[in-house]
C-alpha distance (Angstrom), angle and dihedral (degrees) to the residues before:
residue distance angle dihedral
X1 . . .
X2 3.77 . .
X3 3.80 121.5 .
X4 3.70 90.1 -115.6
X5 3.87 90.4 59.9
X6 3.79 88.0 66.1
X7 3.73 88.3 70.4
X8 3.84 97.6 45.7
X9 3.81 96.9 98.1
X10 3.81 92.1 51.1
X11 3.83 90.8 50.0
X12 3.72 91.6 48.5
X13 3.90 91.1 51.7
X14 3.88 89.7 50.8
X15 3.79 89.9 50.4
X16 3.82 89.5 50.4
X17 3.78 90.5 53.9
X18 3.88 91.1 48.8
X19 3.90 90.4 53.4
X20 3.75 87.4 55.2
X21 3.85 94.8 46.1
X22 3.83 87.5 -116.5
X23 3.80 100.4 112.7
X24 3.86 112.7 127.9
X25 3.73 129.0 -150.0
X26 3.76 138.0 170.3
X27 3.80 122.8 -101.0
X28 3.76 132.4 178.3
X29 3.73 131.5 -121.4
X30 3.91 112.9 -77.2
X31 3.76 133.6 152.3
X32 3.76 131.9 5.1
X33 3.90 114.0 -20.3
X34 3.77 110.3 -105.2
X35 3.70 93.6 134.6
X36 3.83 112.4 55.5
X37 3.76 128.7 83.9
X38 3.71 93.9 -127.5
X39 3.71 91.1 118.8
X40 3.82 99.5 165.8
X41 3.76 95.2 37.0
X42 3.79 95.0 -117.0
X43 3.80 100.1 132.6
X44 3.79 89.4 87.7
X45 3.83 96.3 26.9
X46 3.92 113.1 141.2
X47 3.80 92.5 -141.2
X48 3.82 90.3 55.0
X49 3.93 91.2 45.2
X50 3.79 90.9 48.1
X51 3.84 91.9 51.2
X52 3.89 89.6 54.2
X53 3.80 91.3 44.8
X54 3.81 94.5 51.9
X55 3.81 89.2 48.7
X56 3.83 90.9 52.0
X57 3.75 91.5 48.4
X58 3.84 88.7 51.8
X59 3.79 94.0 53.3
X60 3.87 103.7 -94.7
X61 3.81 104.4 156.5
X62 3.85 120.5 -124.0
X63 3.78 92.4 -133.5
X64 3.74 131.7 41.9
X65 3.88 90.7 -141.5
X66 3.84 94.4 -153.5
X67 3.74 147.1 18.0
X68 3.74 119.2 -65.2
X69 3.72 89.7 -106.6
X70 3.76 93.5 57.2
X71 3.78 121.5 37.1
X72 3.80 96.6 -43.4
X73 3.75 99.0 89.7
X74 3.85 104.2 106.4
X75 3.80 126.3 -176.5
X76 3.81 87.6 -116.6
X77 3.77 91.7 62.9
X78 3.79 91.6 51.2
X79 3.75 92.2 45.6
X80 3.85 91.9 52.4
X81 3.86 90.6 47.7
X82 3.79 92.0 50.3
X83 3.89 92.8 46.5
X84 3.90 89.8 46.9
X85 3.71 93.5 49.3
X86 3.80 91.5 53.1
X87 3.86 94.0 40.9
X88 3.76 95.9 52.1
X89 3.80 95.6 36.6
X90 3.74 103.6 -116.6
X91 3.73 139.4 122.3
X92 3.77 99.1 -111.9
X93 3.92 143.8 3.4
X94 3.75 130.2 -158.2
X95 3.81 123.4 -158.4
X96 3.91 120.3 -137.1
X97 3.66 133.0 177.6
X98 3.71 98.2 -107.1
X99 3.79 144.9 -15.9
X100 3.82 96.5 -98.4
X101 3.88 92.2 54.2
X102 3.84 90.6 43.7
X103 3.75 93.2 54.6
X104 3.83 91.4 44.1
X105 3.81 89.3 47.1
X106 3.80 97.0 52.0
X107 3.82 94.5 43.3
X108 3.73 95.7 46.8
X109 3.85 92.3 48.4
X110 3.82 116.4 29.4
X111 3.75 102.0 45.3
X112 3.88 105.8 73.7
X113 3.79 135.5 -150.0
X114 3.81 104.9 -74.8
X115 3.76 95.3 29.0
X116 3.85 128.3 111.6
X117 3.79 126.1 -125.2
X118 3.85 113.5 -158.8
X119 3.79 112.0 -163.6
X120 3.81 128.7 -169.3
X121 3.81 104.2 -121.7
X122 3.78 91.5 -124.2
X123 3.84 99.1 48.7
X124 3.78 122.1 125.7
X125 3.77 119.3 -68.9
X126 3.75 89.7 -119.3
X127 3.85 91.4 62.2
X128 3.82 89.7 49.5
X129 3.82 90.9 49.7
X130 3.79 93.8 45.3
X131 3.80 92.9 47.9
X132 3.80 93.1 48.9
X133 3.73 92.9 48.3
X134 3.80 92.6 49.0
X135 3.83 131.9 85.3
X136 3.78 99.9 -108.7
X137 3.74 129.6 91.0
X138 3.84 111.4 -100.0
X139 3.86 130.2 -147.5
X140 3.81 130.8 172.3
X141 3.73 123.3 -142.0
X142 3.82 133.5 -166.5
X143 3.76 115.9 -74.3
X144 3.86 113.8 -81.9
X145 3.84 93.9 -10.0
X146 3.81 110.9 139.6
X147 3.78 90.1 179.3
X148 3.76 92.3 55.4
X149 3.83 88.6 53.2
X150 3.76 90.8 49.4
X151 3.79 90.5 51.8
X152 3.78 93.2 46.6
X153 3.83 91.3 55.0
X154 3.85 91.7 45.8
X155 3.79 91.4 50.7
X156 3.83 90.9 48.1
X157 3.86 90.2 52.1
X158 3.75 91.7 46.5
X159 3.87 88.1 54.9
X160 3.79 91.9 52.9
X161 3.73 102.4 -87.9
X162 3.78 105.3 161.0
X163 3.78 105.4 169.7
X164 3.78 132.0 80.7
X165 3.89 122.6 -70.9
X166 3.77 121.7 -130.4
X167 3.88 117.3 -154.7
X168 3.80 109.5 -158.1
X169 3.84 122.5 -167.1
X170 3.73 141.7 147.3
X171 3.78 115.3 -120.1
X172 3.83 91.9 -142.5
X173 3.82 116.3 19.4
X174 3.80 114.6 -126.1
X175 3.72 99.2 -141.1
X176 3.80 102.9 30.7
X177 3.79 101.1 35.3
X178 3.75 93.3 -138.6
X179 3.78 129.1 133.8
X180 3.76 127.1 -115.2
X181 3.91 117.9 -121.5
X182 3.80 88.1 -114.2
X183 3.86 95.8 170.4
X184 3.76 91.3 53.6
X185 3.78 90.7 46.0
X186 3.82 90.0 51.2
X187 3.87 89.0 50.8
X188 3.79 91.8 52.1
X189 3.77 89.5 47.4
X190 3.82 91.7 51.7
X191 3.81 92.7 46.1
X192 3.85 93.2 55.6
X193 3.90 96.4 33.8
X194 3.84 86.5 -116.0
X195 3.74 135.7 151.7
X196 3.91 120.9 -108.8
X197 3.82 115.9 -151.2
X198 3.79 112.5 -169.7
X199 3.83 123.9 -167.2
X200 3.86 105.2 -149.8
X201 3.83 91.9 178.2
X202 3.87 94.6 131.6
X203 3.81 97.5 28.6
X204 3.87 102.3 50.8
X205 3.90 109.7 105.1
X206 3.88 91.4 8.7
X207 3.80 105.4 67.4
X208 3.74 139.8 31.0
X209 3.92 131.2 35.7
X210 3.83 105.6 -31.6
X211 3.80 89.8 -7.4
X212 3.73 95.2 -64.2
X213 3.68 92.8 145.8
X214 3.88 138.9 -110.4
X215 3.82 93.5 -69.9
X216 3.85 93.5 52.2
X217 3.78 92.3 115.8
X218 3.84 90.6 55.2
X219 3.78 98.3 49.6
X220 3.80 117.6 109.4
X221 3.92 94.5 37.2
X222 3.72 115.8 127.5
X223 3.75 91.8 -123.7
X224 3.80 99.5 47.2
X225 3.84 127.0 91.2
X226 3.78 119.2 177.9
X227 3.80 134.5 -169.0
X228 3.69 120.4 -147.2
X229 3.84 116.9 -172.0
X230 3.87 118.1 -146.6
X231 3.74 94.7 -164.8
X232 3.86 99.5 72.2
X233 3.77 122.9 44.0
X234 3.84 90.9 0.8
X235 3.82 89.8 60.6
X236 3.84 97.9 -138.8
X237 3.86 129.0 78.0
X238 3.74 138.1 -98.3
X239 3.75 132.9 57.1
X240 3.79 138.3 -107.6
X241 3.76 127.3 -141.8
X242 3.76 112.5 -155.4
X243 3.79 118.0 -162.3
X244 3.80 149.4 125.5
X245 3.75 109.3 -52.4
X246 3.79 92.8 -113.8
X247 3.80 91.7 58.9
X248 3.75 90.7 50.2
X249 3.79 92.4 49.1
X250 3.79 86.7 50.5
X251 3.72 93.2 52.6
X252 3.80 90.3 51.2
X253 3.73 90.0 52.1
X254 3.83 102.1 37.8
X255 3.83 110.3 18.8
X256 3.83 109.8 104.1
X257 3.88 95.8 -163.8
X258 3.81 88.0 55.4
X259 3.93 98.6 40.6
X260 3.74 96.2 44.0
X261 3.80 103.7 36.8
X262 3.86 127.1 87.3
X263 3.76 107.6 -108.5
X264 3.73 120.3 -104.8
X265 3.81 116.9 -92.7
X266 3.77 111.9 -78.0
X267 3.83 86.8 -135.3
X268 3.85 88.7 64.1
X269 3.72 89.3 52.2
X270 3.77 88.9 54.2
X271 3.83 90.5 48.6
X272 3.82 93.5 49.7
X273 3.75 91.9 48.1
X274 3.77 90.3 53.1
X275 3.76 91.4 45.9
X276 3.90 89.2 57.7
X277 3.83 87.6 55.2
X278 3.78 93.0 48.7
X279 3.80 95.7 49.5
X280 3.82 90.1 50.7
X281 3.77 94.8 44.4
X282 3.81 98.1 44.5
X283 3.72 111.7 47.7
X284 3.76 89.1 159.4
X285 3.85 87.1 80.4
X286 3.80 92.1 64.2
X287 3.85 91.1 43.5
X288 3.83 91.5 53.0
X289 3.82 91.0 46.5
X290 3.80 89.3 51.7
X291 3.84 89.8 54.8
X292 3.78 88.6 53.7
X293 3.76 91.7 49.6
X294 3.77 91.7 50.8
X295 3.85 93.8 48.2
X296 3.84 90.4 47.3
X297 3.71 90.5 50.6
X298 3.75 93.2 53.2
X299 3.85 90.8 47.5
X300 3.80 92.3 49.3
X301 3.79 92.6 48.6
X302 3.74 91.0 52.5
X303 3.74 88.7 58.8
X304 3.79 93.8 46.4
X305 3.79 99.2 -100.6
X306 3.75 117.2 125.5
X307 3.83 115.7 -120.0
X308 3.81 117.8 -120.0
X309 3.76 95.6 -149.9
X310 3.82 91.6 -128.5
X311 3.81 139.9 77.6
X312 3.82 88.6 -90.4
X313 3.83 109.5 78.8
X314 3.82 119.5 178.8
X315 3.63 120.1 -157.3
X316 3.84 99.7 -161.3
X317 3.85 112.7 -151.0
X318 3.78 100.9 162.1
X319 3.79 102.4 -148.9
X320 3.83 115.3 88.7
X321 3.90 94.5 -143.8
X322 3.79 93.0 45.1
X323 3.85 93.7 51.8
X324 3.72 92.0 49.0
X325 3.80 92.5 47.6
X326 3.83 91.3 52.0
X327 3.74 90.7 49.1
X328 3.78 92.3 50.1
X329 3.78 91.2 48.3
X330 3.79 91.8 51.6
X331 3.83 91.9 47.4
X332 3.80 89.5 52.1
X333 3.72 87.6 55.3
X334 3.82 93.1 52.6
X335 3.83 103.6 -94.2
X336 3.73 116.1 116.9
X337 3.91 99.7 -141.9
X338 3.76 118.6 152.0
X339 3.78 129.1 -147.2
X340 3.90 117.0 -127.9
X341 3.80 120.6 -155.5
X342 3.80 139.0 172.8
X343 2.95 135.6 -38.8
X344 3.79 87.1 36.5
X345 3.84 87.5 56.1
X346 3.77 128.8 18.3
X347 3.72 123.1 -76.5
X348 3.88 112.8 -80.9
X349 3.79 93.9 21.3
X350 3.79 102.9 90.4
X351 3.74 107.8 154.6
X352 3.78 151.6 168.8
X353 3.86 107.5 -104.0
X354 3.76 105.6 -148.3
X355 3.85 110.9 -161.9
X356 3.73 117.4 -164.6
X357 3.84 115.7 -149.3
X358 3.79 136.2 162.5
X359 3.81 86.1 -108.5
X360 3.89 85.9 87.4
X361 3.86 134.1 46.1
X362 3.72 136.1 -139.0
X363 3.75 91.7 -91.3
X364 3.80 90.0 55.7
X365 3.89 92.5 50.4
X366 3.88 90.5 49.1
X367 3.83 88.3 48.3
X368 3.82 91.8 49.8
X369 3.80 93.4 54.0
X370 3.74 92.8 47.0
X371 3.70 88.5 53.7
X372 3.82 93.2 46.7
X373 3.81 89.8 49.9
X374 3.81 90.5 55.3
X375 3.76 93.4 44.9
X376 3.74 93.9 48.5
X377 3.76 91.7 52.1
X378 3.76 94.6 56.0
């Protein structure tokens, strides 16, 4: 066997993806930003950059150099966690390197053997991966259907389930831009003495008082755990888990992705802390984004596409090749819009994912939809 033959099965898999118009590749930033999650335009914000520059000048290291339980526990990490706990109204916060690892960490650690994890079918891949890798039983339910969750827990109990149920949902879904029925989910959790784990990745900074998210009124409850990513509207990187103190202590002692990973950069903790101040101090950013959302919704409706009501606006095309051709045509005209295909979204729902950020203005939004109209009519 030649050395090259060792790679044959991988090349065959890639060819199969290409035949289905599902082959991925990397591309750089170009054109107007309708693709990123930098919703409030903070990634290049001077106030954020100045906070990092001051920290560097004062001796904050670039790297943590070890796990939090070794020498990687910096004052900047602890300062961010204290600020986040106060900001979000919870007992404790714990800083992770990113949203994916935070979801995986919680769901492989907190639900115990004999418990049940109930996932919304459209939740982030990281939640699916974490739940499947954990010790609890896992069941998926219809999207945004609190009654289906209630029935799933009842069926589990009827079959002898004796542990705790964990209800897992995003507050704002990343590919459809719709909101979860959080109050209904909280009622189901209370009824069954269950935990509610809410991923606020796309809501933190954008919604709620001072940008505290859509689940702000649920934080601080004994049965509520929330994930806030720092790499989207907050413009930095990393993620915060906010929860009762005992659950955070349990993660520090039992969570392998926390114990055995090098801690996030202390500079990112500084940046995230500064971002929390900015979203609280500058509500006009959320107001400006809301105007872009309303305008984009009007433009989408005029083309026959339903508005999502959020900064994530899917233009569902259906066919994989058609979605990618539309994305490429818009990119060629100076609009950075990306096509999304299965398995990220369900089969038959390939789409353009239009992301609205403060990196563009109202004129840019109008121009994008004019271009989209022309391309759709070709």
